[in-house]
PLY file of the C-alpha trace (Angstrom):
ply
format ascii 1.0
element vertex 521
property float x
property float y
property float z
element edge 520
property int vertex1
property int vertex2
end_header
26.48 -30.61 58.26
29.77 -29.32 58.94
30.89 -25.97 56.91
33.75 -28.22 55.55
30.79 -30.44 53.93
28.71 -27.47 53.16
31.50 -25.99 50.75
32.14 -28.84 49.18
28.91 -29.93 48.13
28.83 -26.11 47.04
32.00 -26.52 45.41
30.55 -29.61 43.43
27.70 -27.79 41.94
29.64 -24.42 41.17
32.32 -25.58 38.74
29.94 -27.37 36.84
27.59 -24.48 36.59
30.44 -22.05 36.01
31.64 -24.40 33.15
28.13 -24.51 31.93
28.11 -20.70 31.13
31.19 -20.57 30.27
30.35 -22.43 27.38
26.77 -21.20 26.74
28.70 -17.81 26.31
31.51 -19.55 23.71
28.61 -20.81 21.76
26.78 -17.77 21.68
29.79 -15.64 20.20
30.64 -18.53 17.74
27.19 -18.81 16.76
27.02 -16.10 14.16
30.29 -16.90 11.82
29.85 -20.82 12.75
25.58 -21.48 11.79
26.22 -19.83 8.41
28.82 -22.45 7.72
26.85 -25.29 8.95
24.33 -23.87 6.88
26.25 -24.53 3.99
27.36 -27.28 4.52
23.45 -28.71 5.39
22.58 -27.48 2.17
25.28 -29.37 0.07
24.63 -32.35 2.07
21.24 -32.63 1.08
22.07 -31.65 -2.82
24.41 -34.15 -3.06
21.87 -36.67 -1.10
19.41 -36.18 -3.60
22.04 -36.03 -6.60
23.42 -39.93 -5.37
19.68 -40.84 -5.54
19.05 -39.58 -8.87
22.32 -41.64 -9.76
20.72 -44.92 -8.67
18.32 -44.32 -10.90
20.22 -43.92 -13.49
22.01 -46.94 -12.41
19.02 -49.06 -12.36
17.49 -47.96 -15.55
20.27 -48.35 -17.84
20.54 -52.32 -15.83
16.97 -52.54 -16.50
17.33 -51.71 -20.38
19.24 -55.34 -20.76
17.20 -57.84 -18.55
15.40 -59.10 -21.47
18.22 -59.26 -23.33
19.91 -62.34 -20.11
17.22 -64.67 -21.62
17.53 -64.61 -25.46
21.20 -64.74 -25.46
21.12 -68.10 -23.17
18.62 -69.53 -25.75
20.30 -68.72 -28.44
23.78 -69.57 -26.87
22.49 -72.85 -25.82
21.50 -73.99 -29.72
25.51 -74.49 -30.95
23.54 -74.15 -34.75
20.40 -72.37 -34.61
19.28 -70.61 -37.59
19.28 -66.97 -38.45
15.68 -66.86 -38.86
15.16 -68.18 -35.36
17.46 -65.61 -34.42
15.88 -62.84 -35.73
11.93 -64.27 -34.83
14.26 -63.74 -30.71
15.62 -60.14 -31.98
11.92 -59.03 -33.12
10.26 -60.21 -29.98
12.88 -58.42 -27.82
12.61 -55.38 -29.54
9.25 -55.44 -29.64
9.29 -56.20 -25.58
11.95 -54.11 -24.56
12.86 -49.95 -24.95
15.38 -50.47 -27.59
15.11 -49.20 -30.62
17.54 -51.64 -32.53
19.14 -54.59 -31.77
21.92 -56.48 -33.52
22.91 -60.32 -33.27
26.66 -61.21 -34.65
27.97 -64.91 -34.24
31.47 -63.92 -34.46
32.15 -63.96 -38.40
30.38 -62.65 -41.31
27.87 -59.46 -40.80
25.76 -59.00 -37.84
21.80 -59.41 -38.31
19.45 -56.83 -37.07
16.22 -57.13 -35.49
14.14 -56.56 -39.25
16.47 -58.77 -40.57
18.88 -56.54 -42.44
22.45 -57.10 -42.26
24.83 -54.78 -40.72
28.46 -54.21 -41.11
28.72 -54.21 -37.50
32.14 -55.24 -36.99
32.90 -51.84 -38.77
31.68 -49.95 -36.08
34.47 -48.07 -33.92
33.39 -49.22 -30.62
32.54 -52.67 -31.95
36.10 -54.22 -31.30
36.49 -52.50 -28.04
32.84 -54.06 -26.90
34.23 -57.57 -28.00
37.52 -57.60 -26.67
36.20 -56.59 -23.14
33.36 -59.48 -23.42
35.16 -62.19 -24.39
38.18 -61.31 -21.40
35.05 -61.15 -18.88
33.45 -64.46 -19.83
36.98 -66.27 -19.95
37.53 -64.81 -16.60
34.14 -65.98 -14.79
33.70 -69.28 -13.36
30.16 -70.06 -13.86
30.87 -70.26 -18.35
27.34 -70.42 -18.92
26.35 -67.38 -17.04
25.80 -64.31 -19.48
28.08 -61.13 -19.81
26.90 -57.84 -20.02
28.61 -54.07 -20.31
26.86 -50.84 -20.91
28.41 -48.44 -24.03
27.28 -44.99 -24.58
28.42 -44.04 -28.67
27.97 -40.54 -30.07
26.38 -42.21 -33.22
25.42 -46.12 -33.38
26.96 -46.82 -36.56
23.76 -49.17 -37.84
22.40 -46.73 -40.09
20.10 -45.05 -38.15
22.67 -42.41 -36.65
21.42 -41.57 -33.08
23.57 -41.40 -29.72
23.00 -44.78 -27.75
23.64 -46.54 -24.67
24.53 -50.11 -25.85
23.59 -53.05 -23.50
26.23 -55.79 -24.87
25.29 -59.16 -24.06
27.27 -62.31 -24.68
27.16 -65.96 -23.42
29.47 -67.89 -22.25
32.04 -68.43 -25.01
32.28 -64.63 -25.73
31.52 -65.62 -29.08
28.14 -64.66 -29.85
27.40 -61.12 -29.24
23.86 -59.19 -28.83
23.78 -55.60 -28.69
20.49 -53.85 -27.55
20.67 -50.05 -28.56
18.76 -47.89 -26.30
17.96 -44.21 -27.17
20.18 -41.67 -24.57
16.67 -39.53 -24.59
15.24 -42.34 -22.41
17.50 -41.35 -19.36
15.10 -38.15 -19.68
12.35 -39.01 -17.97
14.39 -39.59 -14.53
14.76 -35.82 -14.28
11.52 -34.32 -13.84
11.73 -34.61 -9.88
11.23 -31.34 -7.72
14.71 -31.39 -5.67
15.83 -28.95 -7.66
15.34 -25.51 -8.68
13.97 -25.56 -12.40
16.58 -24.28 -14.08
18.93 -26.85 -12.69
20.87 -28.91 -15.46
21.54 -32.80 -15.44
24.15 -34.77 -17.01
26.03 -38.07 -17.32
29.74 -38.05 -17.90
32.24 -40.55 -18.82
35.72 -40.54 -16.85
37.27 -39.02 -19.26
35.07 -36.42 -19.50
32.68 -37.08 -22.23
29.29 -35.65 -22.13
26.70 -38.89 -22.74
23.44 -36.50 -21.74
22.21 -33.38 -21.34
18.79 -32.61 -19.56
17.52 -28.57 -18.59
19.25 -25.61 -19.49
23.07 -26.75 -19.18
24.35 -24.04 -21.41
27.34 -24.35 -23.76
27.05 -28.54 -22.31
26.15 -30.89 -25.57
26.17 -34.61 -26.10
29.44 -35.85 -27.35
32.03 -33.00 -25.81
34.39 -32.76 -23.23
33.26 -31.03 -19.64
36.77 -31.01 -18.72
37.58 -28.87 -21.62
34.68 -26.94 -22.04
35.27 -25.79 -18.59
39.11 -25.50 -19.03
38.17 -23.08 -22.10
35.78 -20.45 -20.20
39.21 -19.81 -17.64
38.55 -22.28 -14.85
41.51 -23.48 -12.66
42.70 -26.56 -14.32
44.32 -28.16 -10.67
41.17 -27.86 -9.26
38.99 -29.25 -12.24
42.40 -32.22 -12.08
41.10 -33.00 -8.51
37.50 -32.93 -9.49
38.29 -35.20 -11.90
40.26 -37.87 -9.69
37.45 -37.45 -6.96
35.08 -38.52 -10.11
37.48 -41.73 -10.96
37.17 -42.38 -7.15
34.22 -43.30 -7.29
33.31 -40.06 -4.34
30.49 -38.01 -4.30
30.70 -33.77 -3.60
30.20 -30.61 -5.21
32.02 -27.52 -7.01
31.32 -24.15 -8.28
31.89 -23.31 -11.69
30.24 -20.76 -14.29
28.40 -22.85 -17.46
27.02 -21.05 -20.00
27.55 -17.75 -18.16
25.63 -18.47 -15.07
27.28 -19.43 -11.42
26.49 -22.58 -10.81
27.19 -24.95 -7.79
27.54 -28.67 -9.60
27.25 -31.63 -7.66
28.75 -34.70 -9.05
27.73 -38.54 -7.52
28.57 -41.79 -8.81
26.27 -44.02 -11.14
27.43 -47.21 -10.20
28.17 -48.08 -14.47
31.35 -47.70 -15.91
32.93 -45.38 -14.01
30.00 -42.79 -15.34
28.71 -39.68 -12.82
26.00 -37.99 -12.95
26.20 -33.87 -12.53
23.53 -31.34 -11.72
24.25 -27.69 -11.62
22.20 -25.90 -9.78
22.11 -22.06 -10.09
24.38 -20.40 -7.42
21.45 -17.61 -6.76
19.05 -20.34 -5.41
22.04 -22.06 -3.34
22.51 -18.60 -1.78
18.25 -18.23 -0.59
18.48 -21.76 0.90
21.71 -21.29 2.38
20.15 -18.27 3.66
16.46 -19.53 5.00
18.31 -22.33 7.17
20.91 -19.80 8.37
18.34 -17.43 9.76
16.15 -20.31 11.16
16.27 -19.20 15.02
15.43 -22.70 16.22
18.98 -23.52 15.41
20.40 -21.47 18.33
17.89 -23.05 20.31
18.67 -26.21 19.31
22.30 -25.93 20.06
22.00 -24.40 23.68
19.37 -27.24 24.30
21.98 -29.93 23.14
24.63 -28.25 25.22
22.35 -28.15 28.41
21.04 -31.83 28.02
24.80 -33.07 26.82
25.78 -30.96 30.59
22.98 -32.93 32.21
22.96 -36.31 30.89
26.70 -36.50 31.90
26.30 -35.11 35.27
23.33 -37.79 35.36
25.39 -40.52 33.29
28.56 -40.24 35.98
26.21 -39.85 39.03
24.18 -43.86 37.95
27.14 -45.35 36.78
28.66 -43.89 40.09
25.92 -45.70 41.91
25.76 -49.09 39.67
29.29 -49.56 40.32
28.91 -49.02 43.70
25.43 -50.94 44.23
27.69 -53.83 42.27
30.93 -53.40 44.59
28.47 -54.42 47.18
26.47 -57.40 46.29
29.64 -59.08 45.47
31.49 -57.97 49.02
27.65 -59.17 50.54
27.67 -62.27 48.30
31.26 -63.63 48.45
30.61 -63.08 52.17
27.26 -65.03 52.09
29.44 -67.58 50.45
30.37 -70.66 51.58
33.70 -71.48 49.57
33.29 -75.26 50.28
30.21 -75.96 49.12
29.05 -72.77 47.40
26.04 -72.84 49.27
25.01 -70.08 52.15
27.57 -69.92 55.11
25.48 -69.87 58.45
24.79 -66.29 58.93
23.47 -66.06 55.79
21.09 -68.84 56.26
19.79 -67.72 59.50
19.37 -64.13 58.59
17.68 -65.03 54.85
15.50 -67.97 56.73
14.37 -65.30 59.81
13.77 -62.80 56.72
11.65 -64.92 54.97
9.87 -66.16 58.36
9.00 -62.77 59.23
7.57 -61.19 55.74
5.39 -64.86 55.46
4.40 -65.57 58.99
1.05 -67.56 57.62
2.79 -69.30 54.17
3.72 -73.43 55.33
6.99 -73.79 54.06
9.63 -77.06 55.20
12.38 -76.53 56.93
15.19 -79.73 56.77
18.22 -80.24 59.24
20.91 -82.75 58.23
24.17 -84.09 59.46
25.91 -86.28 57.06
26.20 -89.75 58.59
29.55 -91.00 60.17
31.15 -87.85 58.73
34.17 -88.56 61.55
35.01 -91.66 60.50
35.07 -90.29 56.49
37.78 -88.17 57.51
39.64 -90.45 59.81
39.72 -93.31 57.72
39.37 -91.82 54.34
41.01 -88.11 55.07
40.03 -84.99 55.31
40.65 -83.95 51.92
38.19 -86.68 50.52
35.56 -85.51 53.58
35.62 -81.79 51.81
34.98 -83.56 48.57
31.85 -85.41 49.88
30.62 -82.14 51.82
31.31 -80.20 48.08
29.85 -82.69 46.37
26.65 -82.76 48.85
26.31 -79.21 48.59
26.43 -78.82 44.81
23.91 -81.57 43.76
21.43 -80.99 46.69
21.43 -77.33 44.76
20.42 -78.65 41.97
17.00 -80.77 42.87
15.39 -77.60 44.71
14.14 -74.00 43.70
16.73 -71.48 43.15
14.32 -69.55 45.25
14.52 -71.86 48.36
17.09 -71.69 50.98
20.05 -74.10 51.43
23.11 -73.75 53.69
25.93 -75.48 55.32
25.40 -74.55 59.01
27.91 -76.59 60.38
31.28 -79.02 59.65
28.86 -81.59 58.31
25.41 -80.25 58.85
22.91 -78.30 56.44
19.95 -76.46 56.24
16.71 -76.72 53.73
13.92 -74.40 53.49
11.08 -75.01 50.85
8.90 -71.88 50.74
5.53 -71.95 49.74
4.48 -75.43 50.12
0.22 -75.63 49.79
-0.29 -78.88 50.88
0.51 -82.02 53.47
1.31 -84.26 49.66
3.82 -81.49 48.78
5.20 -81.84 52.05
5.73 -85.53 51.49
6.53 -85.34 48.15
9.37 -83.11 48.77
10.44 -84.70 51.99
10.62 -88.36 49.58
12.69 -86.28 46.71
15.08 -85.81 49.66
15.38 -89.29 50.90
15.97 -90.56 47.41
18.71 -88.10 46.79
20.72 -89.67 49.54
20.05 -93.57 47.79
21.79 -92.53 44.53
24.18 -90.12 46.09
27.94 -91.21 45.62
31.34 -89.53 45.71
34.21 -90.75 44.30
36.65 -90.22 41.29
38.15 -94.15 41.10
36.64 -95.54 44.29
32.48 -94.74 44.69
31.49 -93.87 48.44
28.00 -93.91 48.87
27.48 -91.04 52.11
24.00 -91.10 53.79
22.00 -88.55 56.01
20.13 -88.21 58.87
17.43 -85.73 57.90
15.05 -83.82 60.46
11.95 -81.44 59.41
9.57 -79.59 60.75
6.91 -77.28 59.45
6.41 -73.77 59.50
4.48 -72.29 61.01
3.14 -75.59 62.30
5.46 -76.26 64.53
7.11 -72.95 65.56
6.62 -69.27 63.97
10.51 -68.02 63.86
13.73 -69.14 63.25
14.70 -70.39 66.67
11.59 -72.52 67.35
11.33 -73.80 63.91
15.37 -74.84 64.45
14.93 -76.24 67.80
12.03 -78.66 65.93
13.79 -79.38 63.54
16.71 -80.45 65.35
14.36 -82.35 67.82
13.45 -84.40 64.51
16.91 -84.67 63.13
17.97 -86.44 67.32
14.72 -89.03 66.51
16.12 -89.72 62.95
19.45 -90.29 64.34
17.94 -93.18 66.97
16.13 -94.43 64.87
19.73 -96.03 63.27
20.71 -92.80 61.08
20.18 -92.55 56.70
16.64 -91.96 57.84
14.06 -88.95 57.90
11.95 -87.90 60.82
9.50 -85.34 61.12
8.80 -83.25 65.11
5.95 -84.88 66.67
7.06 -88.20 65.82
7.28 -91.09 68.57
11.35 -91.74 68.87
10.71 -95.66 68.08
11.83 -97.65 65.24
8.56 -98.56 64.29
6.41 -95.59 63.62
9.86 -94.40 61.12
8.58 -97.00 59.43
5.40 -96.43 59.18
6.50 -92.54 58.25
8.03 -94.10 55.24
5.66 -96.56 53.97
3.27 -92.97 54.11
5.90 -91.24 52.07
5.68 -93.58 49.23
2.05 -93.86 48.80
2.07 -90.34 48.23
4.59 -90.08 46.09
2.18 -93.14 44.09
0 1
1 2
2 3
3 4
4 5
5 6
6 7
7 8
8 9
9 10
10 11
11 12
12 13
13 14
14 15
15 16
16 17
17 18
18 19
19 20
20 21
21 22
22 23
23 24
24 25
25 26
26 27
27 28
28 29
29 30
30 31
31 32
32 33
33 34
34 35
35 36
36 37
37 38
38 39
39 40
40 41
41 42
42 43
43 44
44 45
45 46
46 47
47 48
48 49
49 50
50 51
51 52
52 53
53 54
54 55
55 56
56 57
57 58
58 59
59 60
60 61
61 62
62 63
63 64
64 65
65 66
66 67
67 68
68 69
69 70
70 71
71 72
72 73
73 74
74 75
75 76
76 77
77 78
78 79
79 80
80 81
81 82
82 83
83 84
84 85
85 86
86 87
87 88
88 89
89 90
90 91
91 92
92 93
93 94
94 95
95 96
96 97
97 98
98 99
99 100
100 101
101 102
102 103
103 104
104 105
105 106
106 107
107 108
108 109
109 110
110 111
111 112
112 113
113 114
114 115
115 116
116 117
117 118
118 119
119 120
120 121
121 122
122 123
123 124
124 125
125 126
126 127
127 128
128 129
129 130
130 131
131 132
132 133
133 134
134 135
135 136
136 137
137 138
138 139
139 140
140 141
141 142
142 143
143 144
144 145
145 146
146 147
147 148
148 149
149 150
150 151
151 152
152 153
153 154
154 155
155 156
156 157
157 158
158 159
159 160
160 161
161 162
162 163
163 164
164 165
165 166
166 167
167 168
168 169
169 170
170 171
171 172
172 173
173 174
174 175
175 176
176 177
177 178
178 179
179 180
180 181
181 182
182 183
183 184
184 185
185 186
186 187
187 188
188 189
189 190
190 191
191 192
192 193
193 194
194 195
195 196
196 197
197 198
198 199
199 200
200 201
201 202
202 203
203 204
204 205
205 206
206 207
207 208
208 209
209 210
210 211
211 212
212 213
213 214
214 215
215 216
216 217
217 218
218 219
219 220
220 221
221 222
222 223
223 224
224 225
225 226
226 227
227 228
228 229
229 230
230 231
231 232
232 233
233 234
234 235
235 236
236 237
237 238
238 239
239 240
240 241
241 242
242 243
243 244
244 245
245 246
246 247
247 248
248 249
249 250
250 251
251 252
252 253
253 254
254 255
255 256
256 257
257 258
258 259
259 260
260 261
261 262
262 263
263 264
264 265
265 266
266 267
267 268
268 269
269 270
270 271
271 272
272 273
273 274
274 275
275 276
276 277
277 278
278 279
279 280
280 281
281 282
282 283
283 284
284 285
285 286
286 287
287 288
288 289
289 290
290 291
291 292
292 293
293 294
294 295
295 296
296 297
297 298
298 299
299 300
300 301
301 302
302 303
303 304
304 305
305 306
306 307
307 308
308 309
309 310
310 311
311 312
312 313
313 314
314 315
315 316
316 317
317 318
318 319
319 320
320 321
321 322
322 323
323 324
324 325
325 326
326 327
327 328
328 329
329 330
330 331
331 332
332 333
333 334
334 335
335 336
336 337
337 338
338 339
339 340
340 341
341 342
342 343
343 344
344 345
345 346
346 347
347 348
348 349
349 350
350 351
351 352
352 353
353 354
354 355
355 356
356 357
357 358
358 359
359 360
360 361
361 362
362 363
363 364
364 365
365 366
366 367
367 368
368 369
369 370
370 371
371 372
372 373
373 374
374 375
375 376
376 377
377 378
378 379
379 380
380 381
381 382
382 383
383 384
384 385
385 386
386 387
387 388
388 389
389 390
390 391
391 392
392 393
393 394
394 395
395 396
396 397
397 398
398 399
399 400
400 401
401 402
402 403
403 404
404 405
405 406
406 407
407 408
408 409
409 410
410 411
411 412
412 413
413 414
414 415
415 416
416 417
417 418
418 419
419 420
420 421
421 422
422 423
423 424
424 425
425 426
426 427
427 428
428 429
429 430
430 431
431 432
432 433
433 434
434 435
435 436
436 437
437 438
438 439
439 440
440 441
441 442
442 443
443 444
444 445
445 446
446 447
447 448
448 449
449 450
450 451
451 452
452 453
453 454
454 455
455 456
456 457
457 458
458 459
459 460
460 461
461 462
462 463
463 464
464 465
465 466
466 467
467 468
468 469
469 470
470 471
471 472
472 473
473 474
474 475
475 476
476 477
477 478
478 479
479 480
480 481
481 482
482 483
483 484
484 485
485 486
486 487
487 488
488 489
489 490
490 491
491 492
492 493
493 494
494 495
495 496
496 497
497 498
498 499
499 500
500 501
501 502
502 503
503 504
504 505
505 506
506 507
507 508
508 509
509 510
510 511
511 512
512 513
513 514
514 515
515 516
516 517
517 518
518 519
519 520
């Protein structure tokens, strides 16, 4: 290696090494400031993920409330003149088999009837008309008229004589006139907020799009059901612009978090969409607990090691990938060039040089494996060129090469070695029977071989065959043996196949064909 080459190699590795050292120094310098922000982001992300999981559970809990009511409303709608007694029986069954504390049916006029048979002025409830109008509109827009429609409404007081705050699941049939109202206590959501993702002082609340508090669970001092969280926060001195931005994000069903002082305690408030009525779940976490989580995350030295390892790994990975890609591209390009150089453009087979090289390599590597070599010439090819034209002659050769390649294995070696001369080496033929069978296959091929789109020309060939290693132990001796057999085949009158060693009279060729037929049978 010259001094110039040595210098080039050194520079190829020195420059990447210097770059790596600079990257490591910059990362270590930046680590003290960036790691704390990364820790805060990780903690915030984990809180948002946990809040989203809770929100999903709230969604499934609320949707599950009305599952049993679908069957009842369908049964009611299927009987246009259903009796009130039967309706009450269905309501009673629904009441007893669900978590609803009240079930009310309204048939489109008059009073509603409860599950216990009592009549209620349901149309006088402040929330009733909104539910009815919304469901009727949905049912008219729905393509499948028989499918029930469901909506969910929070009411601070149920106005049916019980006075509870409730989530009302309202169901209607195809017409939109029959309404089934199922009242669920808001406190039923309490069971969802007992998991340990957050500290014990955390509070959970579900709010409507306008900020109305549907449910509060935990230590949410100052938050009450039926109140408005935005008004509560504004009254306690929070930035109204920030609150408006957070409100817009919630209405756009986006998860996130913000800081607020609620009940005299600094909180990190995490929010996530519930997926029903644009409701949002809020989780208020004591800020001191959040700070401890961030400090624990920040103080973990594994974070720095991870970054260093990642930097080194990425660098080395890039070097390896570049090297591999370069080698693959080089090899692919080389293979394409070799394949192009080895291919006969007219027939798509191996050209003469490639055919001889591959056959020599096979015979050298497998000196004891029996193989069969064919050398064939197209009969009367000069006459074909003279009478039908060279273009048709090329068509004969092209068709012969492509079709002949299809009848043998892809592992066999097939090539065009002259103008109308072809060579075929069939590998690993274990028995005499297989030799005879392959020879018969090639003879039968030329019985059906025709070329031409409008005028069919039945081209034939004279074929000489030699068996490796019996008739020769290298390419040169095998080619001489097969070429000698080809000469014998031509002397018999062409369109013949002869094996090396057969006598040159035609009677021996006829006997050979008869033996081939017996073997195939």
